C-alpha positions in Angstrom: -30.4 267.8 -25.0 -32.4 268.3 -22.1 -31.1 270.7 -19.4 -30.3 268.2 -16.4 -27.6 266.5 -14.5 -28.2 262.8 -14.6 -26.0 262.8 -11.4 -28.4 265.2 -9.8 -31.5 263.6 -10.4 -30.0 260.1 -9.1 -28.7 262.1 -6.1 -32.7 263.0 -5.5 -34.2 259.8 -6.5 -32.4 257.6 -4.1 -33.8 260.1 -1.2 -37.1 260.1 -2.8 -39.0 257.8 -0.4 -38.1 260.1 2.3 -39.1 263.2 1.1 -42.4 263.6 3.1 -40.5 262.5 6.9 -40.1 265.8 8.6 -37.3 264.8 10.4 -35.2 263.1 7.2 -32.9 264.6 4.9 -35.4 267.2 3.5 -36.4 268.5 7.0 -35.3 271.8 6.4 -37.6 272.1 3.1 -40.5 271.2 5.3 -39.0 274.0 7.8 -38.7 276.8 5.1 -41.8 276.0 2.9 -44.2 278.2 5.0 -42.0 280.9 4.7 -41.4 280.9 1.1 -45.4 280.2 0.8 -46.6 282.9 2.7 -44.2 285.5 0.6 -45.2 284.2 -2.6 -48.7 284.4 -1.5 -48.1 287.8 -0.1 -47.0 289.4 -3.4 -48.9 286.9 -5.7 -52.3 286.4 -4.0 -52.2 282.9 -5.5 -55.7 282.0 -4.4 -57.7 281.0 -7.7 -54.4 281.3 -9.9 -53.2 278.6 -12.5 -49.4 277.9 -11.1 -46.8 275.9 -12.1 -43.7 274.8 -9.5 -40.8 274.2 -11.4 -38.3 271.3 -10.1 -41.1 270.7 -7.6 -39.2 267.3 -6.4 -41.5 265.3 -4.0 -44.2 268.1 -4.1 -43.9 269.9 -0.8 -44.5 273.2 -2.0 -46.5 272.8 -5.1 -48.9 270.7 -2.6 -48.9 273.6 -0.2 -49.9 276.1 -3.1 -52.8 273.8 -4.0 -53.8 273.8 -0.2 -53.4 277.4 -0.2 -55.9 277.8 -2.9 -54.5 278.4 -6.2 -57.2 276.9 -8.7 -54.7 274.6 -10.6 -51.0 273.7 -9.8 -48.9 271.7 -12.2 -45.4 270.3 -10.5 -42.9 269.1 -12.9 -39.3 267.5 -12.8 -37.2 265.1 -14.7 -36.9 262.8 -11.5 -38.9 260.4 -11.9 -39.2 258.8 -8.5 -39.9 262.1 -6.5 -42.7 263.0 -8.8 -44.3 259.4 -7.8 -43.9 260.0 -4.4 -45.4 263.7 -4.5 -48.4 261.9 -6.4 -49.3 259.3 -4.5 -48.8 261.8 -1.1 -51.5 263.9 -3.1 -53.6 261.3 -3.5 -53.6 260.1 0.0 -53.7 263.5 1.4 -57.0 264.1 -1.0 -55.4 267.1 -2.7 -57.0 267.1 -6.3 -56.1 270.4 -7.6 -52.7 269.4 -8.4 -51.2 267.3 -10.7 -47.5 266.3 -11.8 -45.5 265.7 -14.9 -42.4 264.7 -16.0 -41.4 267.3 -18.2 -38.2 269.9 -18.7 -39.1 273.8 -17.9 -38.1 274.3 -21.3 -40.2 271.9 -23.0 -43.4 273.1 -21.0 -42.5 276.5 -22.3 -42.7 275.8 -25.9 -45.9 273.8 -24.9 -47.5 276.3 -22.6 -46.1 279.7 -23.0 -47.6 282.5 -21.5 -50.3 280.0 -19.6 -49.3 280.5 -15.7 -50.5 283.3 -13.4 -47.3 282.2 -11.0 -44.1 280.1 -11.7 -42.1 278.9 -8.9 -38.4 277.7 -9.4 -37.1 276.6 -5.6 -33.8 275.3 -5.0 -33.5 274.1 -8.6 -31.3 276.4 -10.5 -27.8 275.4 -8.7 -28.6 271.7 -9.8 -28.7 272.3 -13.7 -26.2 272.7 -16.0 -27.8 275.9 -18.0 -29.8 277.6 -15.0 -30.2 280.9 -17.5 -32.0 278.5 -19.7 -34.3 277.7 -17.0 -35.1 281.5 -15.9 -35.9 282.4 -19.7 -38.3 279.1 -19.8 -40.0 280.4 -16.5 -40.5 284.0 -18.2 -42.1 282.1 -21.1 -44.7 280.4 -19.3 -45.9 283.1 -17.1 -48.4 285.3 -18.2 -48.3 289.1 -18.7 -48.6 290.6 -15.5 -47.7 287.4 -13.7 -45.1 286.7 -10.9 -41.7 284.4 -11.0 -40.4 283.5 -7.9 -36.9 281.7 -7.8 -34.9 280.5 -4.8 -31.2 279.3 -4.7 -27.8 280.1 -3.1 -25.5 282.9 -3.4 -21.8 281.8 -4.3 -19.3 283.9 -2.1 -16.6 282.5 0.7 -19.6 282.5 3.6 -22.3 280.6 1.6 -19.7 277.7 1.1 -18.9 277.7 5.0 -22.7 277.8 5.8 -24.6 275.8 2.7 -21.9 273.4 2.3 -19.5 273.2 5.4 -21.9 273.5 8.1 -25.1 272.5 6.3 -23.6 269.3 5.5 -20.8 268.3 7.2 -21.3 270.2 10.6 -24.9 270.1 11.2 -25.7 267.5 8.9 -29.1 269.3 8.1 -28.2 267.9 4.5 -26.4 264.8 2.8 -22.7 265.4 2.2 -22.7 266.0 -1.7 -26.2 268.3 -1.7 -24.6 271.0 -3.2 -21.3 272.0 -5.4 -20.2 275.4 -4.5 -19.4 276.0 -8.3 -23.0 276.2 -9.0 -24.0 278.4 -6.7 -25.3 281.8 -8.0 -25.0 285.6 -7.1 -28.1 287.6 -7.0 -26.7 289.8 -9.5 -26.1 287.1 -11.9 -29.9 285.4 -11.3 -31.2 289.1 -11.5 -29.3 290.0 -14.8 -30.7 286.6 -16.4 -34.6 287.6 -15.6 -34.1 291.2 -16.9 -32.3 289.4 -20.1 -35.3 287.0 -20.2 -38.1 290.0 -20.2 -38.8 290.0 -16.3 -38.3 292.6 -13.8 -37.2 291.8 -10.3 -39.5 293.1 -7.6 -38.2 292.0 -4.3 -35.5 289.6 -2.9 -35.1 287.9 0.6 -32.5 286.2 2.4 -33.0 283.0 4.8 -31.5 283.3 8.0 -31.2 280.0 10.5 -30.5 279.7 14.1 -28.7 276.0 14.5 -29.5 276.3 18.6 -33.3 276.9 18.2 -33.3 274.7 14.6 -36.1 277.8 13.6 -35.5 279.7 10.1 -36.7 283.1 9.2 -36.9 285.4 6.2 -34.2 288.2 6.6 -32.6 290.9 4.3 -29.2 288.9 4.4 -29.1 287.4 1.3 -25.3 286.3 1.7 -26.5 282.5 1.9 -29.7 281.4 0.5 -32.0 284.0 -0.8 -35.4 284.3 -3.1 -36.1 286.7 -5.8 -39.8 288.2 -7.0 -40.1 288.8 -10.7 -42.9 290.0 -12.5 -43.2 289.9 -16.3 -44.6 293.3 -17.6 -47.7 293.4 -19.0 
């Protein structure tokens, strides 16, 4: 069985045509993307590397990594409409070293084990039925010595208040129903899954946001949004 929620796929497919509009529902992704990319590159030095972005959606991070100098970037997703949007945007932008595939993380890991220097999986784990299986797949597809990056949402009262009540209902940064609190993941859970998959956590960053200035930044506060860097020993 595919590790995907049909309702989640449909939710993002309905908005696919707005993925690259900077002031659309995806504005937060556009704003945090440079921060994510800079942190990933500071650790993994992606220039000339083979990279895969698992759960790439419309390709905002995948295309940015290709532009950054990665030799070849593959974006994967199971929502076909966002993938088509990603393909069209890359074509229009003339970015040739990125390709997109409709394939699950588990299937790609079985097809191409130990094949990528860098694996990213951003804002996806909280949308699948079995996030630990995705972590396992990411660990399987990265080469020994390679890097794996995850980002997701912490599960606690503050994250419910900020990520759902604040972001979806008060500030309307995201469409209502984007997230389900029960699917949020504590850092202790994510790092445990990573270790069980054979990865060694290397660092963690939080994401801060000022609703007045509408500015995001990386921080040490991982109580709401957070990113984890892992490495496969080798």
